[in-house]
C-alpha positions in Angstrom: 20.1 62.3 -122.3 21.4 61.3 -118.9 24.5 62.7 -117.3 26.3 61.3 -114.3 26.8 63.5 -111.4 30.3 63.5 -110.1 30.2 64.7 -106.5 32.5 64.2 -103.6 31.0 64.0 -100.1 33.0 64.2 -96.9 33.3 60.9 -95.1 32.2 62.5 -91.8 28.9 63.8 -93.3 28.2 60.5 -95.0 28.9 58.5 -91.8 26.7 60.8 -89.8 23.8 60.4 -92.3 24.2 56.6 -92.4 24.3 56.3 -88.6 21.1 58.4 -88.4 19.4 56.2 -90.9 20.5 53.1 -89.1 19.2 54.5 -85.8 15.9 55.2 -87.4 15.6 51.6 -88.7 16.6 50.2 -85.3 13.9 52.4 -83.7 11.3 51.2 -86.2 12.1 47.6 -85.4 11.9 48.3 -81.6 8.6 50.1 -82.0 7.2 47.3 -84.1 8.3 44.7 -81.6 6.6 46.6 -78.7 3.4 47.0 -80.8 3.4 43.3 -81.6 3.9 42.5 -77.9 1.0 44.8 -76.9 -1.2 43.2 -79.7 -0.4 39.7 -78.5 -1.3 40.7 -74.9 -4.5 42.4 -76.0 -5.5 39.3 -78.0 -4.8 37.0 -75.0 -6.9 39.3 -72.8 -9.7 39.1 -75.3 -9.5 35.3 -75.4 -9.7 35.2 -71.6 -12.7 37.7 -71.5 -14.6 35.6 -74.2 -14.1 32.4 -72.2 -15.3 34.2 -69.0 -18.3 35.7 -70.7 -19.3 32.3 -72.1 -18.9 30.6 -68.7 -21.0 33.3 -67.1 -23.8 33.0 -69.7 -23.5 36.6 -70.8 -22.2 35.5 -74.3 -24.2 32.8 -76.0 -23.2 31.1 -79.3 -25.1 32.0 -82.4 -23.8 29.2 -84.6 -21.4 26.2 -84.2 -19.8 24.6 -87.3 -17.2 22.0 -88.0 -15.3 23.2 -91.0 -13.9 20.6 -93.3 -10.4 20.6 -94.6 -9.0 18.0 -96.9 -5.5 18.6 -95.3 -6.8 17.6 -91.9 -9.1 14.8 -92.8 -8.1 12.6 -89.9 -9.7 11.9 -86.5 -6.6 13.3 -84.7 -7.6 16.9 -85.5 -11.0 18.5 -85.2 -11.7 22.2 -85.5 -14.8 23.8 -84.2 -15.9 27.3 -85.3 -18.2 29.2 -82.9 -20.0 32.4 -84.0 -21.3 34.9 -81.5 -23.7 37.7 -82.0 -21.5 39.9 -79.8 -18.9 42.0 -81.7 -15.3 41.7 -80.6 -12.6 43.9 -82.1 -9.1 42.5 -82.3 -6.1 44.9 -82.5 -4.9 45.3 -86.0 -1.4 44.4 -87.2 1.0 46.9 -88.5 1.0 46.1 -92.2 3.6 48.7 -93.2 6.5 47.1 -91.4 8.5 44.3 -93.0 10.9 42.6 -90.6 13.0 41.0 -93.3 13.6 44.1 -95.3 14.3 46.2 -92.1 16.9 43.6 -90.9 18.4 43.5 -94.4 18.7 47.3 -94.5 20.2 47.4 -91.1 22.9 44.9 -92.2 23.7 46.9 -95.3 24.0 50.1 -93.4 26.1 48.5 -90.7 28.5 47.1 -93.3 28.7 50.4 -95.1 29.5 52.2 -91.8 32.2 49.7 -90.9 33.9 50.0 -94.3 33.7 53.8 -94.3 35.2 53.9 -90.8 38.2 51.8 -92.0 38.8 54.2 -94.9 41.6 56.7 -94.7 40.0 58.9 -97.5 38.5 62.2 -96.4 36.1 62.3 -99.3 33.8 59.6 -100.7 33.0 59.5 -104.4 29.5 59.1 -105.9 30.2 55.6 -107.0 31.1 54.6 -103.5 28.0 55.8 -101.7 25.6 55.0 -104.5 24.8 51.7 -103.0 23.7 53.2 -99.7 22.2 56.4 -101.0 18.8 54.8 -101.0 18.8 54.7 -97.2 19.5 58.4 -96.8 
């Protein structure tokens, strides 16, 4: 048997909680952007160092292949795959962050905050904040 909970929350408390949740999502997006920028730079540095090591003769190819792809079966595009015996570790991607869902959550929270700020009511009912309660 399920019963509904009928609670009233002050608008001020709900706005504060929503703004804190929005700030957290915005910070996560900034942190992810900085991590991706650092990852891109590290990958570019690795590419430069591999090219320099090959030119200097310190890194020699172990195997060279020409992978076949039916989608690129033209003479305009050729792909070469070179395998080296030297191990190179690339920085890992942050797999826990989803840019689309973060942006969607930010939009929903921003809209809820704007609507609540326009309201003259001192209290918000359960049915009103139920849509944004998942972000708290």
